[in-house]
N, C-alpha and C positions, 0 to 999 in steps of 0.2 A: 250738277245736271246740265246737259246741253239741250238746245232746242230740239234736236233730233230724238231725244228721249221723251219729249213731252207729248201728251195727248191733247191738252188744251193749252193755248198760248194767249196771253194778254200783252198787247203792244201799244204803248203811248195812249192809254185810255183816260179819257176825261168824261165825267158825268156831271151834269148840272141839275139843280132843282131850284126853281124860282129864281133863275139867273145867278145862283151861287154854285160854285164848283164844290162838290162834295166828294169827288173821287178824282185823283190824279196819280195814275200808276204808269210808270215807265215800262216795266216788264215783269211778267210772272210766267213761269213755265210749270204746268201742273202735270206731274208724272203719271204715266199710264198704269192702270191697275193698282194704284195706291190710294190711300186716304190722305188728302191734303186738308189740314185744319186751318181755317181762317179765324184768327183771334184778334182781340183788341178791345178797347173800352167802348162803352155805349156811344153810339153816334159816330163811330170812326169810319163807317162806310162798308162794313161787312155785308149787310143785307143788300146794299146797293150793288156791290160787286156780284153777288149771287143773282140779282135781278138782271144785270147786264148779261151774265152768262146764260140766263134763261131766255134772252132776247125779248124781255118784257119792258126793259128800260133801254132807251136809245142813247148811245153815247153822243156827245158833241164832237168828239175827236177820238181817233184810235181804231184799233182793229182787234177782233176776237177770232181766233183760229181753232178749228177742230181738224186734227190730222193734217195740219198745214194749210187747209183751205178756209177762206173767210166764211164764217157762219152766216153772214148776211146774204151771201150769194144764194143760199137755199134754206131760208128760215124754217119752212115746214119740214123738210127732210132732217134738218138739224134737231128740231124739237122731238122728232120721233126717235132719235137716238138717245134721248135723255128722259129721266124721270126726276121728280122732285117731291120732297116732303118738308113740312113746316112745323113750327111750334104748335100752331092751331091745326088739327088734322084736316079740316076742310072737307069732311065727308058729305056727300049729297044725301038728300032725304029719300033713301031707298035702303034695301037690305045690305048687310055686310057683303054678301056674295056679289050683288050687283055692283057695289062700289069697287070691288077688287077687279071685276071683269071689265069695268068701264073703259080703261085705256086700250084694252085689247079690242073691244067692240068698235071703238073709234078708228082703230087701225084695220078694220075689216076682217078680223080673225073669226073663224067659225065658232059656232056655239059650243060644240063638244070640246074643242081645243081651249076655249076660254074657261070652260068649267074645270078642266083638268089643271090648268095653270093656277086658277084661283084656289082650288082645293089644296094644291101643293104648297102655295105660299101662306095660306091661312094656317096650314099645319105647321110649317116651319116657324111661324111667329107665335104659335101656341094658342090660336084663336079659332081653330076649325069648328069648334062646338058652337061658335056664334054666327055661323054662316047665314042662318035664316033670320037672325035678329035685325030689327030696324036700327039704323045707325044712331038715331037719337036716344036709344036705350043703352048705349055703351058708357062705361066709365071712361075717365080720361086716359088711363093706361091702355084699356082695351081699344079705344079709338085710335091711339097712336100706333098700336100694333097693326091694326087694320090699314091705316094710312101707309105704313112701311111695306106691308104685304102688297098693297096696290102699286107702290112705286117699283117693287122688284118684279111684279108679275109680268111686265113686258120685257124683262131681261135687258135693261138698258145698258148701253156702253158707259154712260155717264150718269152718276147720281148727284143731285144738288140738294143739300139738306141744310135747312135754316133752323138751328136750335131745336131739333126734333124731340129732345128729351127734357127740355126745360119746364114743360107744363105739367109734369106728373110728380107724385110724391116720391120721397127718397127711396123707400123699399121697392116700389114699382120701377123706378128709374134704374136702379141697380140691376134688376133682373132683365129689363129691356135692353140695357147696354150690353150685358153679357151675351144675350141671344143675338143681338145685332153684330157684335164682334165676331161671333162664331160663323154667322152667315157670310159676312164680308170675307172672312178667311178662305171660304170655299168659292164664292162667286167672283170676287175681285173686280168689280166694276171700278172705273176711275171715279173717285168720290171726292166731292168738295163739301166739307162739313163746317158750317159756321157755328162757333161755340164761344162762350165766355168762360167756360169751366176748365180750370187747369187740369184736374184729374181726368176729365173726359178727353181733353186734347192729348194727354200723355198715354191714355189707355188705347185710344183708337187711331191716333195720327201716325203716319209715316213721314210726313213732311208738314212744315208749318209756315204760314205766312202771317206776319204780325202787322196790322194796320194801326196807325195813329193819325188822326186828322186827315183821313182819306188818302194817306200815302203809305207805301210799304217801308217799314222801318227795319225789319229783319226777317230773314228766311233761313230755313235749315231744318234739321231734325228737331222735333219738339223738345226733347230733353236738353239739347244744346242751346236752343233759344231760351228756355226757362232758366238754365244754369249759367249761361254766358251772355247776358244782355250786352248790347253794344253801347248803350248810353243810359243816362240816369232815368229818363222817362220810361224807356223800355223796362229797366230794372224794377221800377216801382209798379208797373203794370203786372209783371210776371210774379210779383209777390216777394220781392226782396225786401224784407221788413227793415233791414238796416242798410242804408245807403249813406255812407259817411265820407266827407271830403278826406282825401288821403292824408293831407297835412294834419288833420285832427284825429286820425285813427290812434287810439291810446296805446297800441303795442308796436313794437319795432317792425317796420316794413320798408320796402324799397322806396326811396325818395321819388318825388314827382307829383304831377297834378292828377286830376281825375278823382275817382271815388273807389272806396272799398265797399264791397257788398257781401252780405252773408244773411241767410235766412234765420229767422228766430229759432226754428227747431234744430238748427245746426250749431247753436250756442249751448254749451252745457254749463250747468250751475252746480256748485258743491259747497260744503262748509269751508269757510276760509275768509280771506279778506281781499280787498282790491276794488270791490264794487259795493255800492249802497243800494238796497232795494227801495224803489220809490213808489211802485204801484203793483198791486196783485189783482188779477181778474180771473175768475173761474169761467172757462168756456168749454162746456160739455165735459169730456174726460180729461181735458188739458187745462193747464194753468199758464196764463200769459203774465209774464213778469217784466216790468220795466226797471232797469238798473242804471245807475250813474257810475261811469268810470272816468275819473279825472275830468269831470265836466261834460262828458259825452254821454248822451242817453242812448241805450241799446235795448232792444226788445229780445227777450228769450221766451221759449215755450217748452215746458216740461210736463210730464204726466202728473196726475194728482198724487200717486204713490211716491214718485220721485220728490215732489215738493214737500210732502209730509216727512219724508226721510231726512231732508235737509234741515227742516225744523226752524226756519227763520220767518220773520215778518217784515212789514214796512219799517224802514229805518235801520234794519240790521245789515251787517256786511255778509257778502258771499264772494266766492271765487268764481270767475268767469273764464271759460276756455273755448277756443274755436279751433277746430281741426284745420290745418293749413289747406287741405284739399277742398274744404267747403268755402274758402274765401275766394271771391272773384274780384279782380281789379279792372276797373274801367279807366283806361288811359286817357289823358287829356288829348284834345284834338291835335295839338302840335306834336305830341309823342306818337300818335297813330299815323299822322302824315309823314313823320320822319322815318 
């Protein structure tokens, strides 16, 4: 993506807290009308980046651009082009209807138009029947739906979302994400979504920015970032259960330095020999199995029926197989530079 395709641009950004630099970003281009997911471990700077984009955190260095113009040149005008929602819904002590109308009222929108917009977005998020209820009487899932309806009601160009689905139970979260994805597919605001959840990033994201220790470590399509990490630290964050030095990989592979990576669910087990079962752990409908292959420990994951069909236990031998397409090789620095 080129800078001309970007709606938001981050350039040479540094943010400090307590005199310590917590964000140091050379460049990010956020594409127009797409969902950019910002991922990374806790404390990596995801929420700090969002705070800077909201103009509530002030950088010690750098520039933030909206349509090529510095955001700081017109902060009030910039904020009016944006909406935000957070893990905590932050609803005010008033009715649901009044909460959704609030950003429009602050923009001077007339009463009838505010009412129509609030009705529309409450309906789209499935909470129109709660319009007259006080915000304090809502469940967590209901409150988050109202928060998102409020964010969309002003029809923003840019949506900034900080873990908006993390605070609700799993069934509620699944329904909320499904509704949210459908609404985004129609409205297409430029969206920056901070999340730590891999499935959420893959389901909603068009583009991914991965932060570690306040720095951008990898960008690209979410599936590419998750399946083709650039280094070991990124590989471990994106859930590559097996990150093995290439020289220790137990099967034939091209010589060189770096690491061989494969996810546990992409290793298959069957009756046979070649590996010794060291540990078995039941995790919901799946079975996590640790095996030893020529002194190398590998993690595999199979369904309970598959494990029962293999019919082995700790100390027994199994055969292990990995599809070549599932294996990702991280080259050593000297190989990449060459």
